[in-house]
KOLNU-817988 format. One line per 5 residues: number of its first residue (from 1); their letters; for each residue x, y, z of N, C-alpha, C. Coordinates in steps of 0.02 Angstrom, whole numbers, m for minus. Layout:
! residues N
NUM = A = X:Y:Z:X:Y:Z:X:Y:Z  ...
***
This chain:
! residues 151
1 = MKINR = 1990:m2135:1074:1986:m2144:1037:1906:m2173:1018  1876:m2183:1059:1793:m2180:1043:1766:m2115:1044  1802:m2069:1074:1741:m2003:1109:1759:m1948:1047  1830:m1978:1020:1860:m1957:933:1833:m1962:889  1793:m2016:895:1766:m2046:830:1691:m2017:825
6 = ILAGS = 1665:m2002:895:1602:m1998:922:1589:m1911:881  1662:m1880:910:1669:m1797:894:1664:m1796:811  1713:m1833:791:1716:m1856:718:1644:m1854:652  1619:m1884:696:1552:m1915:655:1493:m1867:683  1506:m1832:726:1453:m1761:755:1474:m1693:703
11 = LVALV = 1521:m1699:683:1565:m1653:660:1528:m1661:586  1548:m1695:551:1534:m1717:468:1442:m1707:467  1423:m1731:522:1338:m1715:511:1322:m1668:523  1351:m1619:551:1327:m1552:576:1370:m1505:521  1407:m1519:481:1434:m1480:425:1373:m1514:369
16 = LTLGT = 1377:m1600:340:1320:m1602:308:1258:m1551:314  1208:m1562:398:1184:m1535:395:1168:m1437:391  1241:m1417:400:1250:m1343:360:1227:m1324:317  1277:m1409:270:1256:m1361:185:1192:m1382:184  1158:m1426:169:1089:m1427:152:1062:m1379:140
21 = IVLAQ = 1056:m1347:235:1020:m1269:245:1026:m1240:192  1105:m1217:194:1118:m1175:141:1096:m1170:76  1116:m1248:59:1097:m1255:m44:1001:m1237:m20  986:m1258:54:901:m1243:23:864:m1195:12  906:m1137:40:877:m1054:57:879:m1047:m28
26 = VHRPY = 809:m1006:m35:789:m976:m107:812:m921:m101  841:m907:m149:873:m830:m176:826:m819:m235  791:m773:m220:724:m722:m254:786:m669:m315  751:m661:m363:768:m610:m406:727:m539:m387  704:m541:m336:666:m487:m322:659:m465:m260
31 = RNATV = 659:m415:m225:638:m386:m145:573:m350:m150  547:m330:m93:512:m322:m77:499:m227:m51  467:m189:m86:485:m118:m66:392:m98:m61  385:m48:m61:337:m5:m36:271:m26:m39  219:m19:8:151:m47:5:115:4:m14
36 = WSVGF = 46:2:m71:24:30:m96:m38:26:m72  m70:89:m35:m148:77:m41:m202:98:m91  m244:68:m147:m290:83:m212:m330:80:m194  m349:137:m223:m431:151:m240:m441:144:m303  m507:124:m336:m526:98:m431:m601:139:m405
41 = IRMNP = m609:189:m422:m681:228:m436:m710:231:m491  m773:229:m486:m797:249:m564:m840:312:m562  m784:379:m580:m825:440:m590:m882:425:m632  m966:458:m598:m1024:439:m642:m1026:501:m715  m1050:455:m784:m1035:482:m837:m1066:568:m827
46 = GMETA = m1038:618:m855:m1046:680:m832:m1019:724:m787  m1007:674:m724:m972:703:m669:m895:709:m654  m850:681:m706:m773:699:m693:m764:758:m679  m785:810:m704:m752:866:m676:m782:878:m598  m805:849:m575:m849:905:m532:m800:825:m481
51 = YLNYV = m797:767:m465:m776:731:m448:m681:759:m434  m665:772:m499:m573:784:m504:m572:868:m459  m624:885:m471:m617:939:m421:m590:921:m347  m638:870:m315:m641:845:m249:m551:837:m248  m543:763:m300:m479:780:m294:m436:826:m272
56 = VNDWK = m416:855:m334:m375:927:m344:m397:974:m263  m434:978:m227:m467:991:m173:m437:960:m101  m471:933:m94:m497:894:m41:m460:845:m14  m439:794:m62:m416:718:m78:m333:748:m89  m307:784:m126:m230:809:m121:m226:855:m50
61 = REQEA = m250:891:m30:m255:926:25:m238:877:97  m285:829:77:m258:761:147:m211:749:110  m187:703:52:m139:674:51:m48:736:60  m87:774:59:m22:826:65:6:830:159  m76:828:212:m44:827:255:3:760:301
66 = LKKDG = m46:704:244:4:648:280:49:644:248  92:664:215:160:678:173:209:716:200  165:774:238:199:822:291:212:795:327  162:744:379:194:725:429:225:660:422  245:632:363:265:575:372:240:498:363
71 = QILSY = 199:527:342:160:448:383:139:416:302  143:440:264:171:415:198:210:455:123  225:400:97:304:427:54:269:490:m26  219:459:m37:184:488:m95:110:458:m116  94:476:m193:17:481:m203:29:500:m261
76 = RILQT = m45:450:m302:m51:450:m369:m118:451:m404  m118:504:m461:m187:482:m466:m175:435:m553  m203:393:m571:m211:383:m631:m295:372:m675  m276:401:m733:m368:415:m770:m352:364:m819  m400:330:m829:m418:286:m910:m479:278:m926
81 = EAHGS = m495:253:m957:m583:255:m1013:m598:192:m971  m663:180:m966:m708:123:m930:m722:67:m992  m704:29:m989:m729:m34:m997:m810:m54:m1026  m850:m38:m1000:m913:m45:m978:m916:13:m911  m1006:m4:m900:m1034:38:m870:m1016:0:m786
86 = TDWNL = m968:m30:m770:m969:m44:m703:m884:m52:m701  m837:m14:m742:m774:m16:m750:m761:39:m711  m717:32:m678:m667:99:m641:m644:146:m706  m638:203:m684:m608:266:m739:m548:290:m715  m534:287:m634:m496:341:m584:m474:283:m540
91 = MLMTE = m384:295:m538:m344:246:m472:m329:306:m412  m352:305:m366:m309:353:m310:m265:303:m276  m194:327:m269:m145:280:m254:m112:300:m176  m111:285:m147:m50:305:m102:m13:261:m72  65:302:m68:105:243:m55:142:267:11
96 = YKDLA = 139:203:53:169:172:115:241:156:114  264:166:173:347:135:165:330:38:175  296:45:204:272:m48:227:206:m63:259  195:m99:262:135:m116:305:119:m108:368  177:m113:402:176:m92:470:191:m10:481
101 = TYEGS = 203:27:434:189:103:446:119:101:433  88:76:357:14:89:362:m27:66:415  m28:6:462:m68:9:512:m54:35:589  26:39:583:18:103:633:13:163:664  3:178:572:m34:262:578:m107:278:566
106 = LKKAD = m132:212:588:m219:229:548:m240:284:604  m237:264:669:m258:308:709:m230:384:727  m157:391:704:m152:463:678:m167:507:632  m171:461:585:m200:489:512:m263:515:534  m308:469:547:m371:485:589:m376:547:598
111 = DLLQT = m337:571:669:m335:605:694:m323:680:663  m257:678:602:m230:712:576:m305:751:507  m330:698:494:m407:719:452:m459:763:496  m446:763:555:m492:794:585:m487:836:579  m424:873:591:m397:949:583:m393:940:506
116 = VLGDD = m374:913:461:m387:951:392:m452:953:365  m495:906:351:m541:920:304:m614:901:383  m603:900:431:m659:910:496:m676:876:531  m719:883:577:m769:829:611:m797:762:569  m795:714:614:m836:655:571:m909:688:555
121 = EKQRQ = m945:715:557:m1001:737:515:m981:765:473  m920:820:458:m912:847:394:m889:809:371  m830:746:386:m837:700:325:m876:659:297  m939:634:345:m985:614:310:m1042:655:261  m1005:717:275:m1048:756:228:m1028:760:183
126 = GYRER = m969:777:162:m926:759:121:m944:681:63  m934:625:104:m960:576:81:m1018:553:36  m1060:590:92:m1128:600:47:m1143:614:m28  m1116:693:m22:m1106:729:m95:m1090:711:m136  m1011:649:m96:m959:620:m178:m999:561:m213
131 = LAIRE = m1071:542:m157:m1101:490:m197:m1151:494:m254  m1162:544:m266:m1201:573:m317:m1158:603:m394  m1069:600:m371:m1028:596:m444:m989:544:m439  m983:506:m394:m946:455:m406:m923:368:m359  m921:316:m372:m922:239:m335:m874:214:m348
136 = VLANR = m845:191:m263:m797:186:m263:m830:95:m252  m783:71:m327:m788:m17:m346:m754:m39:m302  m672:m53:m293:m650:m71:m224:m611:m47:m203  m558:m57:m135:m501:m3:m110:m444:m91:m122  m369:m86:m142:m343:m135:m124:m265:m110:m92
141 = MAREI = m265:m179:m67:m186:m134:m42:m126:m215:m89  m76:m166:m98:m24:m200:m155:35:m181:m124  77:m233:m140:165:m236:m122:198:m185:m189  239:m171:m172:264:m149:m264:365:m200:m225  362:m229:m316:407:m279:m279:483:m251:m347
146 = VLEPT = 528:m247:m326:596:m213:m362:630:m291:m397  629:m293:m449:658:m326:m510:729:m345:m496  760:m310:m430:817:m356:m422:828:m394:m357  907:m437:m346:879:m452:m265:905:m432:m224  890:m423:m159:885:m420:m103:973:m354:m113
151 = R = 972:m308:m74:1038:m275:m59:1055:m297:7
***
């Protein structure tokens, strides 16, 4: 009889504990989606065409190679007017499946870009040339969220 009371009491305590845990769970009205690498660029005055020529040729070729290799999902470019001399006027965005995919593919992406854009010295030369036509103001990682509950 005493054992039955102990078992019954334990069962009640377990049910109450599980009920509290279930009620305490947070149900978010959104879910995490893809991850974006976003570069904020300020094209120097009068150099917009020169920099956009680089974007159309080398940057796009790099993105297409990464996409074909399955390392990225997509890429986007947004242009806007700058609101001050230190404001960005171009956003270069690259979409990854998730943060693990981005971090896991860094070495693989570097190897691929060596074949697409050239060796380290050639890439450094390109960086030096672009310094005259643009300034990289910031790079950010952003997670897209979908405004609907987890499926």
